[in-house]
N, C-alpha and C positions, 0 to 999 in steps of 0.2 A: 338625259342629254349630257355627254361628257366632253363636249366642245370647250376647250380653253379660251380665256380671253386672248391670250398671246397668239393663238391660232387664228382668231378672227381678225386681229390686227394684222397679221401677216397677210391673210387672205385679201383684206382690203388694200393693202399697200401693192400686193401683186397684181391687183386688178386696176390700179391707177393707170392713167395715159402718161403721167410724167414718170421719168426715170428717178430713182432713188437710190442712194447708198450711204452707208455709215462707215465713218473711219474712227479709229481710236486716236489716242494722243500721239501715237508715232505714225500716223497716216496709214496704218494697215487696214485694208478694206475688210469689214466683218459682214457686211450685208449688201446685196446687189438684187434689185427686184426684176420682174418680168419685162417691165417697159425699159429698163437700163439694157437688157439683153436686146431688145428689139431696135432701140436707137444706135446702139454701138456695135452690135454683132457678136459681142463677147458673152459667153454664158457665164452664170454664176460660178460654175466650177473653174472656169479659167481665170477668173477675177479674184474671188474670195481668198483671202490669205496673203495676198500680194500688197505691197505698199504702193502707193500712188505712182511715184517715179518709175517703178518696174512694171507697172500694169499694162503698158503699150498704148495708153489713151493719149499721152503726150499733149496735154492742153496747152494752147497758145492764145493769146488775147488778140485784139484788133490791131495792135501795134506789132505783132510778130513776136512777142516775148515768151519764151518758153516757161510756163508758169511754174512747173515742178521745180525749176532751178532757181528762178529769180523773183517769184512773187505769188506763191500759191495761196489762194484766198482761203481754202481749208485749212492750211497751216496757220494762217493769220487768225482765223476764227478760233482754232484750238488754243491760241495764245491769249487773245484778249476778250473771247467770249461775245464778240460783236456778229450781228447778222450781216450778211452781204449779198448783194445782187450784182451779178457780172454777166457779160456776154464773152463767150469763149468759143473756140473751135476745138473739137475733139477729133481724134483720128479713129474712123471706123475700122473694123477688123479686115474689111476689104480694101483699105487703102486710101479712101478718099476722106475729105474733112467734112464734118457736120457742124453747122453753126447752132450753139445752144445759148438759151438763157437759163442761168443757174441761180438758185436761192440757197444760201448756206446759213445753217443756224447751229448753235452748240446744243449739246446735251449736258445738263448740269445736275448734278446730284449733292445735296448738302453743301453747296457752295463751290464745288469742285468740278470743273470741266472735264468729263469723260471722253469726249470725242465730238464729232460733228457730222451732221447729216447734210447732204447736198441733194436738192431736188432740180431736175433739169428737164427742159422742154425744147424740141427741136425749134429753132427760131425761125426756120423758113424750110420749104420743101426742097430748096436748093442743095445740091451736092457740089462741093468745091475739089477741083483736081488737087491731090495732095502735092504733087510736084510744083504746082504753080503756088500753093500756099507756102510750102518750104522754101521756095525760090524768094518770095516776097519777105519772108521772115529772115531769110539769110541777107537780103539787102538792108532790112532794117537794122539788124543786130550785129553785123560783121563789116569789118574794115573792107573797102573796095579793092585795095592793092594786095593785102597779105592774107585776106580772108579769116584773119584772126577775129575773135570778139572785139567789138569796138567800145568806145568810152561809154556809151549808153548801156550796152550789155554789162560792162564791168561795173558800173554804178548800181544797176539793178541788183547784180549778184552780190555786191558788197553789203547793200541794205539787207539783203536775205541773211548773209552770214552774221551781220550784227544782231538781227532778231533771234537767229538760232543761239548766239552766245548769251543773249540776255535772258532767253527762256530756259535754254537746256544747258548752258555752261560749256557750249562747244567752242574750243579755242581756234583762233585762226591768226594768220599774219598777212601783211600786205607788204609786197615788194614793189619798189619804184626804181626803174632802171632807165638810164639815158645812155645812147651811144656817144661815146667820147669823140670830140672834134668831128662830128658828121657833117658840119657845114663845110669845113675845110676839105673833107673827103669828096664831096659833091662837086665843090669847085674844081678840084684837080682831075677827077675821073668822070664826072658828069652824072646827071640825075638818074639816067638809065642804069648806070652801074651802082648807084646808090639803092635804086629800087630792087636790083638783084640781091643785094645785101640783105635788105629788109625781108625779102622773100625767102631767102635762104635761112635767115634766123627764124622767121615764122615757121617753116617746114621742120626745123629742128625742134621748136617748142611743141608743135602739134603731136609730135611722136614721143614726148617726154612729159605729158601732164596727166595726172590721175583724174579719176572720174568725179571726185568731190572738189576738184581745184579748177581754177580758171586763170588762164594767161592771155592778155590781149594787148592791142596797141592802143595806147592812150591818145596818141597824137603825134605827128612828126616822127621823130627818133625815139620816142618814149613809150616803154612798155610797162604794164601794171601786171602783176601776179597776185592772186589771192588764194591761199593755201591753208588747209586745214592742218593743225598741229596739235600734238598732246602737250608739249612742253615748250616754254619760250626758246629754249636753246636750239630748237629745231629750226627756228627762223633763218639764222645766219647760213646754217648748212644748206638750206634749200637755196637761199640767194647765191651762196658760192657755187653751187651746181649749176645755176643759171649762167653765172659769169663765165664759167669754164665752158659751157657749151657754146656761148657767143663767140669766145676767144678762139675755139677750135673751128668756127664756121669760116669757110673761105669762098671766095668768088675768083674764078679765072678771068684775067683781063691781059690777053696777049700772052706774054711769057710770065707774067706776074701771078702770084697767088695772093690776092688781097684779103685782108682781115681787118676786123675792128674790135675794139674793146667796149665794155660799158662800166659806168659807175652805177653803183646800187645802194639804195637805203631800204632798210626792212625793219618792221616794227610789228608787235603783236597788238590785237585788239584789246582795249580795256573798256570795262563797264562805264557807261556815260559817252563813250565815243560816238560820234556821227561819221558819216561817210567822208564828209569834207574835213573833219578834224584827223581822221586816220591817214587819209592822202596827204594832207599838209605835212604830218609828221614824217612820213616815209619820204616825201619830196625833200624836206630839210636834211634828212640824214644822207640822201643822194648827193645834195650839194656839199655836204661834208666830205664825202668820198672825192668829189671833184676837186675840192680845196687841198685834200691830203695827198694828191698825186694821180688820181684817176685809176680806172681799172682795178677797183676794190669794192668791197662790201662794208658798210657801216650799219651797226644795228643799235638799238638802244637798251 
């Protein structure tokens, strides 16, 4: 008998009722069993070799957070080696959402984490309409007026970036922007015109954000941007581009072309930072821009 032990293991795994897949340290999917094919509709050939964010599975949690962007439990286990149990929704290949219970555990050899395995079971026979789930997710994670990512989304993404920096030394910066004299603007022209300004700025930002970055509305007239950078000198360049985009955005009001400006603070992430500390630092730099004449960028 020439049957190898590895073949026996794979045969067992492929006959499990639970889905199973393995990702390496970079979250590239290297194994995808038969139950995973059945539950998600994706064959192994369609999935193996892709990283999780590019797989099409688009996991979200009960709160509507897109986990690949703001809180991937596989990524966390790859970092800290802890087992995890989560409830998530995965997008089936046919477009609907499937609720799953997932169990994640690391594969460790000689004290080194090589990757993680996720076992998942369909939580119920119910299928959820993807448009409804995406709508609810959008409500939870996006600002009602501008449809930009909201504070909750930004905070989750910032914590994710901090983890990436600490584990993989991936640098990023945080920009805090505040529209200058916006209260006076609203008093003069009305809140409806003010809302048009916010929406025009939002539409400009949506067209000018990279896939690894996030720009959203922090609240009121405040915006926060979180950007991947290679070097610290890129941070003020990115913020200056943001400042110019806002300055060039206008709203027609009768015969007038109305414009606003922003004061910006921008800082790079440091080891030991928390989400609160880096936001506070960027906020203080923004206030320095206000004190020095507004419509400018201040960096550290």
